[in-house]
C-alpha positions as CSV (number, residue, x, y, z in Angstrom):
1,X,115.6,116.6,99.4
2,X,117.3,114.2,97.0
3,X,118.1,115.4,93.6
4,X,115.0,115.5,91.4
5,X,115.5,114.8,87.8
6,X,113.0,114.3,84.9
7,X,111.9,110.7,84.6
8,X,112.1,109.9,88.4
9,X,108.9,108.8,90.1
10,X,108.6,110.2,93.6
11,X,106.2,110.1,96.5
12,X,105.6,113.4,98.4
13,X,103.9,113.5,101.8
14,X,100.8,115.7,102.1
15,X,102.5,118.3,104.4
16,X,105.5,118.6,102.0
17,X,103.7,120.0,99.0
18,X,101.2,122.7,98.1
19,X,98.3,122.1,97.5
20,X,96.6,118.8,97.8
21,X,95.2,116.1,100.0
22,X,97.1,113.0,100.9
23,X,100.5,111.8,99.6
24,X,101.2,112.5,95.9
25,X,103.0,110.1,93.5
26,X,104.5,112.1,90.6
27,X,106.6,111.2,87.6
28,X,108.8,114.3,87.4
29,X,109.0,116.2,84.1
30,X,110.7,119.4,85.2
31,X,112.1,121.0,88.3
32,X,112.6,124.8,88.7
33,X,113.5,127.1,91.6
34,X,110.8,129.2,93.3
35,X,111.2,132.8,94.3
36,X,111.0,131.6,97.9
37,X,114.1,129.3,98.5
38,X,112.0,127.2,101.0
39,X,110.1,125.8,98.0
40,X,110.9,124.1,94.6
41,X,108.4,124.0,91.7
42,X,108.0,120.4,90.4
43,X,105.9,119.5,87.3
44,X,105.0,116.0,86.4
45,X,102.3,113.4,85.7
46,X,100.4,112.2,88.8
47,X,100.5,108.4,89.2
48,X,97.3,107.1,90.7
49,X,97.2,104.2,93.3
50,X,96.3,101.9,90.4
51,X,99.5,102.7,88.6
52,X,97.7,104.6,85.9
53,X,98.6,108.0,84.8
54,X,96.6,110.9,86.1
55,X,96.7,114.6,85.2
56,X,99.7,116.8,84.8
57,X,100.4,118.5,88.1
58,X,102.4,121.6,89.0
59,X,103.2,121.6,92.7
60,X,105.4,123.5,95.1
61,X,107.5,121.0,97.2
62,X,109.3,122.1,100.4
63,X,113.1,122.2,99.7
64,X,113.6,120.2,102.9
65,X,111.0,117.5,102.0
66,X,111.7,113.8,102.5
67,X,110.6,112.7,99.1
68,X,110.9,109.0,98.3
69,X,111.8,107.7,94.9
70,X,109.6,104.8,93.9
71,X,109.8,102.4,91.0
72,X,106.0,102.2,90.6
73,X,102.8,103.3,92.3
74,X,102.7,99.9,93.9
75,X,105.9,100.6,95.8
76,X,104.1,103.1,98.0
77,X,104.0,101.0,101.1
78,X,101.5,98.7,102.8
79,X,98.0,98.5,101.4
80,X,95.0,99.7,103.4
81,X,94.1,96.1,104.1
82,X,97.4,95.2,105.8
83,X,97.5,95.5,109.6
């Protein structure tokens, strides 16, 4: 996992965090170790697909996760309408 620092906006795949459905885009506000070294606790503001802020989230992210830093929610990849 790349270094996570407050202020970065990241996308986490569904199978790399607990608990939720679908990929999660989060603007990181804090990162702390977890008692199980396989996980890292990440707190931040959820960024919705519209680019608007959602709720504050506290999630466990796999230490080996392939998180992607994004500049905005619109950088998340192809839209559902693209083939």
